[in-house]
C-alpha positions in Angstrom: 0.0 0.0 0.0 1.2 3.5 -0.9 1.6 5.6 2.3 3.2 8.7 0.7 0.0 10.6 1.0 -0.1 10.4 4.8 2.6 12.9 5.5 0.9 16.0 3.9 -2.4 14.7 5.2 -1.2 14.7 8.7 0.3 18.1 8.3 -3.1 19.4 7.1 -4.9 17.7 10.0 -2.3 19.3 12.4 -3.0 22.9 11.4 -6.7 22.3 11.3 -6.7 20.9 14.8 -4.5 23.8 16.1 -6.8 26.3 14.5 -9.8 24.7 16.2 -8.1 24.6 19.6 -7.0 28.2 19.5 -10.3 29.4 17.9 -12.2 27.7 20.8 -9.8 29.3 23.3 -10.4 32.8 21.8 -14.2 32.2 21.9 -14.0 31.2 25.6 -12.4 34.6 26.4 -15.1 36.4 24.4 -12.9 37.1 21.4 -13.8 36.2 17.8 -12.4 32.8 16.8 -10.5 34.5 13.9 -8.1 35.8 16.6 -7.3 32.2 17.5 -6.8 31.4 13.8 -4.3 34.2 13.4 -2.3 33.1 16.5 -2.3 29.5 15.1 -0.8 30.9 11.9 2.0 32.7 13.9 2.8 29.5 15.9 2.9 27.4 12.8 5.1 29.9 11.1 7.5 30.0 14.1 7.6 26.2 14.0 8.7 26.3 10.4 5.5 24.8 9.1 4.3 26.0 5.7 0.8 25.9 4.5 1.4 24.5 1.0 -1.0 24.3 -1.9 -3.9 23.0 0.2 -3.9 26.0 2.5 -3.4 28.4 -0.4 -6.4 27.0 -2.3 -8.6 27.0 0.8 -7.7 30.6 1.4 -8.5 31.7 -2.2 -11.8 29.9 -2.1 -12.7 31.5 1.3 -12.0 35.1 0.0 -14.0 34.3 -3.2 -17.0 33.0 -1.3 -16.8 36.0 1.1 -17.0 38.5 -1.8 -19.8 36.5 -3.4 -21.9 36.7 -0.2 -21.0 40.4 0.2 -22.4 40.9 -3.3 -25.6 39.2 -2.3 -26.2 41.8 0.4 -24.8 44.8 -1.4 -27.0 47.7 -2.7 -25.3 49.6 -5.6 -27.3 52.7 -4.6 -25.4 52.7 -1.3 -22.0 53.2 -3.1 -23.1 56.4 -4.8 -24.0 58.2 -1.6 -21.5 60.9 -0.7 -21.0 59.6 2.9 -19.7 56.4 1.3 -17.7 57.2 -1.9 -16.5 60.6 -0.7 -15.5 59.4 2.7 -13.6 56.4 1.2 -11.9 58.5 -1.4 -10.9 61.4 0.9 -9.7 59.0 3.5 -7.5 57.1 1.1 -5.9 60.2 -0.3 -5.3 61.7 3.2 -3.8 58.5 4.5 -1.5 58.1 1.4 -0.2 61.7 1.8 0.2 61.6 5.6 1.6 58.0 5.9 3.7 58.6 2.8 5.4 61.7 4.3 6.1 59.7 7.5 7.7 56.8 5.6 9.7 59.1 3.4 10.9 61.0 6.5 12.1 57.7 8.1 13.8 56.9 4.8 15.9 60.1 4.9 17.2 58.9 8.3 18.5 55.7 6.7 16.7 53.5 9.2 16.7 49.7 8.4 14.2 48.7 5.7 13.4 52.4 5.1 16.8 53.2 3.7 17.0 54.0 0.0 13.2 54.3 -0.4 12.1 57.0 -2.9 8.9 59.1 -2.4 7.2 56.8 -5.0 8.1 53.7 -2.8 6.9 55.6 0.3 3.6 56.4 -1.5 3.2 52.7 -2.5 3.7 51.5 1.1 1.3 54.2 2.4 -1.3 53.0 -0.2 -1.0 49.5 1.0 -1.6 50.7 4.6 -4.7 52.8 3.6 -7.0 49.8 3.1 -9.2 48.3 5.8 -10.0 44.6 5.9 -13.1 43.4 4.0 -12.6 39.9 5.5 -12.5 41.1 9.1 -15.3 43.6 8.7 -17.8 41.2 7.0 -17.0 38.4 9.5 -17.6 40.7 12.5 -20.8 42.2 11.1 -22.2 38.8 10.2 -21.4 37.4 13.7 -23.3 40.3 15.2 -26.1 40.1 12.5 -25.5 43.8 11.7 -24.4 43.6 8.1 -27.7 45.2 7.0 -27.7 47.9 9.7 -27.1 51.4 8.7 -23.5 51.5 9.9 -22.9 48.1 8.5 -23.9 49.1 5.0 -21.8 52.3 5.3 -18.7 50.2 6.3 -19.2 47.6 3.5 -19.8 50.4 1.0 -16.5 52.1 2.0 -14.7 48.7 1.7 -16.1 48.1 -1.7 -14.8 51.5 -2.9 -11.4 50.6 -1.5 -11.4 47.2 -3.1 -12.2 48.7 -6.5 -9.2 51.1 -6.0 -7.1 48.0 -5.3 -8.3 46.2 -8.4 -7.5 49.2 -10.5 -4.0 49.3 -9.0 -3.5 45.6 -9.6 -4.5 45.9 -13.3 -2.2 49.0 -13.7 0.8 47.4 -12.0 0.5 44.3 -14.2 1.1 46.6 -17.2 -1.7 45.1 -19.1 -5.4 45.8 -19.7 -8.2 43.3 -19.7 -8.5 41.3 -22.9 -11.2 42.1 -25.5 -13.0 39.1 -24.3 -13.8 41.1 -21.1 -16.6 42.8 -23.1 -18.4 39.5 -23.3 -18.9 39.7 -19.5 -21.6 42.4 -20.3 -23.8 39.5 -21.5 -24.1 38.5 -17.8 -26.6 41.4 -17.3 -29.3 40.0 -19.6 -28.4 36.5 -18.4 -29.6 37.6 -14.9 -33.1 36.5 -15.8 -31.8 33.0 -16.6 -30.1 32.8 -13.2 -33.3 34.0 -11.6 -35.2 31.1 -13.2 -32.6 28.6 -12.0 -32.8 30.0 -8.5 -36.5 29.5 -8.6 -36.1 25.9 -9.5 -33.2 24.6 -7.4 -35.2 24.3 -4.2 -33.8 24.7 -0.7 -31.3 21.8 -0.3 -28.1 20.6 -1.7 -28.8 22.0 -5.2 -29.0 25.5 -3.8 -25.5 25.0 -2.2 -24.1 23.7 -5.5 -25.6 26.5 -7.5 -24.0 29.0 -5.1 -20.6 27.4 -5.4 -20.9 27.3 -9.2 -21.9 30.9 -9.4 -19.1 32.1 -7.0 -16.2 29.9 -8.3 -17.3 29.9 -11.9 -17.6 33.6 -12.1 -14.2 34.0 -10.5 -12.7 31.7 -13.2 -14.5 33.5 -16.0 -13.2 36.9 -14.9 -9.7 35.5 -14.5 -9.8 34.3 -18.1 -10.6 37.7 -19.4 -7.8 39.4 -17.5 -9.9 40.7 -14.6 -9.3 39.7 -11.0 -11.5 36.7 -10.2 -12.7 38.0 -6.8 -14.3 40.9 -8.6 -16.3 38.4 -10.6 -17.6 36.7 -7.5 -18.6 40.1 -6.1 -20.3 41.2 -9.3 -22.3 38.0 -9.8 -23.5 38.3 -6.2 -24.6 41.9 -6.9 -26.3 40.7 -10.1 -28.7 38.3 -8.3 -28.9 40.3 -5.0 -32.5 41.4 -5.7 -33.9 37.9 -6.1 -36.1 36.9 -3.2 -33.9 33.8 -2.6 -30.7 35.8 -2.4 -30.8 36.0 1.4 -31.5 32.2 1.7 -28.6 31.5 -0.6 -26.3 33.7 1.5 -27.3 31.8 4.7 -26.8 28.5 2.9 -23.3 29.5 1.9 -22.4 30.9 5.3 -20.9 27.6 6.7 -18.8 27.0 3.6 -17.5 30.5 3.6 -16.6 30.4 7.3 -14.8 27.1 6.9 -12.7 28.2 4.0 -11.9 31.6 5.6 -10.0 29.7 8.3 -7.4 29.0 5.7 -7.1 32.7 4.9 -6.5 33.7 8.6 -4.0 31.0 9.0 -2.2 32.0 5.8 -1.9 35.6 7.1 0.1 34.4 10.1 2.2 32.2 7.9 3.0 34.8 5.3 6.8 35.0 5.8 9.8 34.4 8.0 9.6 36.4 11.2 12.7 38.5 12.1 13.1 40.7 15.2 13.4 43.9 13.0 10.3 43.1 11.0 8.3 42.3 14.1 9.3 45.5 15.8 8.4 47.7 12.8 5.1 45.8 12.5 4.3 46.4 16.1 5.2 50.1 15.8 2.8 50.4 12.8 -0.2 49.3 14.8 -0.8 52.6 16.6 -1.0 54.3 13.2 -4.4 52.6 12.9 -5.6 55.2 15.4 -4.9 58.0 12.9 -6.9 56.1 10.3 -9.8 55.6 12.8 -9.8 59.3 13.8 -10.0 60.4 10.2 -12.8 57.9 9.4 -14.8 59.2 12.4 -14.3 62.8 11.5 -15.3 62.4 7.8 -18.4 60.2 8.6 -19.7 62.8 11.1 -19.0 65.6 8.7 -21.2 63.8 6.1 -24.2 63.6 8.5 -23.9 60.3 10.2 -24.9 60.1 13.9 -22.0 59.8 16.2 -23.1 56.3 17.1 -23.2 55.0 13.5 -19.9 56.8 12.7 -18.2 55.2 15.7 -19.4 51.7 15.0 -18.5 52.0 11.3 -15.1 53.4 12.3 -14.4 50.5 14.7 -15.3 48.0 12.0 -12.7 49.7 9.7 -10.0 50.1 12.3 -7.5 47.6 10.9 -5.1 47.0 8.1 -6.2 44.9 5.1 -5.3 41.7 3.3 -5.2 43.9 0.1 -2.3 45.6 1.7 -0.4 42.3 1.5 -1.4 42.0 -2.1 -0.2 45.5 -3.0 3.0 44.9 -1.1 3.6 41.7 -3.0 3.3 43.5 -6.3 5.8 46.0 -5.0 8.2 43.2 -4.0 7.8 41.5 -7.3 8.6 44.7 -9.2 11.6 45.4 -7.0 10.0 48.5 -5.4 9.9 47.2 -1.9 12.2 44.9 0.2 10.7 41.4 0.7 10.8 41.9 4.4 7.9 44.4 4.0 5.6 41.5 3.4 6.5 40.2 6.9 6.1 43.7 8.4 2.6 44.2 6.9 1.6 40.6 7.9 2.6 41.4 11.5 0.8 44.8 11.5 -2.3 43.3 9.8 -2.5 40.4 12.4 -2.0 42.7 15.4 -4.5 45.2 14.1 -7.0 42.3 14.0 -6.1 41.4 17.6 -6.5 45.0 18.7 -9.8 45.6 16.7 -11.5 42.3 17.7 -12.3 43.3 21.4 -13.3 46.8 20.3 -15.8 45.6 17.8 -17.3 43.1 20.2 -17.8 45.9 22.7 -18.7 48.7 20.3 -22.2 49.5 21.7 -20.8 49.6 25.3 -18.0 51.9 24.2 -20.5 54.3 22.7 -22.9 54.1 25.6 -20.2 54.8 28.2 -18.7 57.7 26.2 -21.9 59.0 24.6 -21.6 62.5 25.9 -18.1 62.7 24.4 -18.9 61.2 21.0 -21.9 63.3 20.3 -19.8 66.5 20.6 -18.5 65.6 17.1 -21.9 65.0 15.6 -22.9 67.5 12.9 -26.1 69.5 13.0 -27.4 68.1 9.7 -28.7 64.5 9.7 -29.1 61.9 7.0 -32.5 60.9 5.8 -31.7 57.4 7.2 -32.1 58.8 10.7 -35.7 60.1 10.9 -37.3 61.1 14.3 -38.9 58.2 16.1 -42.7 58.0 16.8 -44.0 55.1 18.8 -47.4 56.7 19.5 -49.1 54.8 22.4 -47.6 51.4 21.7 -47.3 49.2 24.8 -45.8 46.1 23.0 -42.6 46.4 21.0 -41.2 43.6 18.9 -37.5 44.0 17.9 -36.5 42.1 14.9 -39.1 41.9 12.1 -37.9 38.8 10.3 -40.1 35.8 9.8 -40.4 35.1 13.6 -40.8 38.8 14.5 -43.4 39.4 11.8 -45.4 36.3 12.8 -45.3 37.5 16.5 -46.4 41.0 15.4 -49.4 39.7 13.5 -50.4 37.4 16.4 -50.0 40.2 19.1 -51.8 42.8 16.9 -54.8 40.4 16.5 -54.9 40.0 20.2 -54.0 43.5 21.4 -54.9 45.8 18.5 -52.9 48.8 17.5 -50.8 48.9 20.7 -48.2 46.8 19.0 -45.1 48.3 17.2 -42.3 46.6 15.3 -38.7 47.8 15.2 -35.9 46.7 12.8 -32.6 48.2 11.7 -33.0 47.1 8.0 -34.5 50.0 6.1 -35.7 47.8 3.3 -37.5 45.5 5.7 -39.1 48.4 7.5 -40.3 49.8 4.2 -41.7 46.3 3.2 -43.7 46.0 6.5 -45.0 49.5 6.3 -46.3 48.9 2.8 -48.0 45.7 4.1 -49.8 47.8 6.7 -47.7 47.1 9.8 -46.6 49.8 12.2 -42.8 49.4 12.0 -40.0 51.9 12.7 -36.3 51.8 12.1 -34.1 51.2 15.2 -32.3 48.7 17.3 -32.7 48.0 21.1 -28.9 48.1 21.6 -28.7 51.7 20.3 -28.4 54.2 23.2 -29.6 57.0 20.9 -32.8 55.0 20.2 -33.8 55.1 23.9 -32.6 58.6 24.3 -35.0 59.8 21.7 -37.8 57.9 23.4 -36.9 59.0 26.9 -40.2 59.9 28.7 -42.2 59.2 25.5 -42.6 55.5 25.2 -45.2 53.4 27.0 -43.6 49.9 26.5 -44.8 47.3 29.0 -43.6 44.3 27.0 -40.6 44.0 24.8 -40.2 40.9 22.6 -36.7 40.3 21.2 -36.8 38.3 17.9 -33.3 39.3 16.8 -31.2 37.0 14.5 -28.7 35.5 17.0 -27.7 35.2 20.7 -25.2 38.0 20.6 -27.8 40.5 19.2 -30.3 39.5 21.9 -27.7 39.8 24.7 -26.6 43.2 23.5 -30.2 44.4 23.5 -30.8 43.0 27.0 -27.6 44.8 28.2 -29.0 48.1 26.9 -32.4 47.5 28.6 -30.5 46.9 31.9 -28.6 50.1 31.3 -31.8 52.2 31.0 -33.5 50.4 33.8 -36.4 49.0 31.8 -39.0 47.8 34.3 -41.4 46.0 32.0 -41.5 42.4 30.9 -39.0 41.0 28.3 -39.4 38.0 26.2 -36.6 36.7 23.9 -36.1 34.0 21.2 -33.4 31.3 21.3 -32.2 29.2 18.5 -30.5 26.5 20.6 -31.1 25.0 24.0 -27.8 26.3 25.4 -28.9 29.9 24.5 -31.8 29.8 27.0 -29.8 30.2 30.2 -27.6 33.1 29.1 -30.7 35.0 28.0 -32.4 34.4 31.3 -29.3 35.5 33.2 -29.1 38.7 31.1 -32.7 39.7 32.2 -35.2 37.9 29.9 -38.3 37.0 31.8 -39.4 34.5 29.2 -37.3 32.6 26.5 -38.9 30.9 23.6 -36.8 28.2 21.9 -37.8 28.6 18.2 -37.1 25.1 17.1 -37.8 23.3 20.4 -41.2 24.8 20.8 -42.2 25.0 17.2 -43.8 21.5 17.4 -45.9 22.6 20.4 -47.1 25.7 18.5 -47.9 23.6 15.5 -50.0 21.1 17.6 -51.8 24.0 19.4 -52.6 25.6 16.0 -53.9 22.3 14.6 -56.1 21.7 17.7 -57.6 25.2 17.4 -58.2 24.8 13.7 -60.1 21.5 13.9 -62.1 22.6 17.0 -63.4 25.6 15.0 
C-alpha cells in the first residue's frame, strides 16, 4: 500500500486541529475565533510549518465566497451616496499623503528597511496601509447580525470602494489591460433572468448550495480568463442576483462553507513570511498608526451627516489593516519597489490590528454608551434621511427584529391587542416592506443608546419581545435594557437549548426556543383549527 499521501495529510490535520483549539480558546475569552486562527498561523510559522498548496487553495476559495456573499447583500445605490464614496476617497488620499510623508521622512534617516526608499516607494507603502480589511469587517458584522444595519452598510460600501481602487492598481501594476473578451462579460446582465429562473427551480437543499458554489467559483474563473481579478467576478455575480427573493437564503446557505474556507485565509496571514526581530518590531510600531486612520474615518463620517453612534461603529469596524495591503506589497516586492521583508512587516501589522480591533468591535455598543456625551460632541447639525425622528405613539408592546419570527409574532399580538403593537428593525428595506404591508414598523435597534434617548419619557412599552437574529444580538439588547433600567416584561427567542440560560441570566423574563417549541405551537394551532 502507498503511504506517501499520509505525510501531507497529517500536516493538514495538524494545522486544522491547532486552528480549532485556539479558535475555541479565543471564543472562551469572548474574542472572535479568527483571533485564535491568526495566533495559530503565527505559531505554525514560528515552528517552520508552511501551508502549502492546500492552505493556499482554501484561502483563495474563502475570499472568493466571502466577496460573493457580500455581493448578495450589497446595494449599488449605497455606493453612490456621498458619505460612502466621498469618505472612502478622501480618507484614502489623506492616508497616502500623511503616511507617505512619515515613511519618506524615516527613509531620509536611513533606518533599516526604510533606507533607500524614494517618495514613490513611500507612497506605495502608504497606499498598502490605507485599506481596511473586508474579510475582518464582514466576519464581525455577520457574527453580530449587523451587516444590513445602517453603519454596517456604510462600512461595507467604503470597503467596496477601497477594493475597487485595489483592483485598478493591480491591473495597472501588471502593465496590461483586460482582454477584448472582457466585453463578453456584459452578457451576464441579460443572463440575470436565466439565473433567476434557475434560483426559482433549485429548491432549498443541496442543489442550492451547489448552485451558489458554481456561481461564485465559476464567475471568478470566468473573470480571470478575461484578465480581470477573479474575486471581482464573485462580487459582481452576487450583486447581479442580490434582488432575487432567494438571495438571502442563498447567503445563509453559503455561510458555513465561507466560514470554513476563511479559516485558511486567517492561517495564511500568520504564515506569510519568516519572522525577524526587526520586521516584528516595525510591524508592532505600525499598529498605533491605525488610530490615525480611525480618527480620520470618524471625522469624515460625522461631517457627512452620520450620527456619532453610527460613525463610531463604522469606524471601529474599519480600524485595521487589510489583506489587500499584502497583495499591494507583494506587487511592490515582485517589481523590486519594496524589500521582501515588508511582506512580513505588513503581515505582523495586519494580524496585530485584527487582535486589537476584535475586542473593540465586540464591545462597540458599550464603548458608545459609556462615552456617549463625548462622542456626540463631534456630531454634525445636519442629519441623513436614514435617521428620521422616532414616533412610537401609544404602543405598549414592542417587537424588535421583524424577520419571519418577528413578523409572525407581530401579527399574532396585533390580532390579540390591536394597534398597541409596534415593530422595530434596523434594516430600512425590511421596515419599508412591512410599512407597505400595513404594519406599524419603525427603524431602530434595542442596543442603540440613541434610540432610547429619543424615546426618553415618550414610550409606554410594557412588554418587549426580542426576535433578533442570534444570541449576541439579543444579549446586546438585554444589556442596553438593563442600562436604561427598563422595568417592563422582556421575552426573547433562542435558536439553541444552550442559549436559554444566558438570555435568562441577562434579564429575559421568558425565553422561547424557536425550534424546540415550534412543534408545540404547530400542535396547538392544529387543535384550534379543527375545533373551530
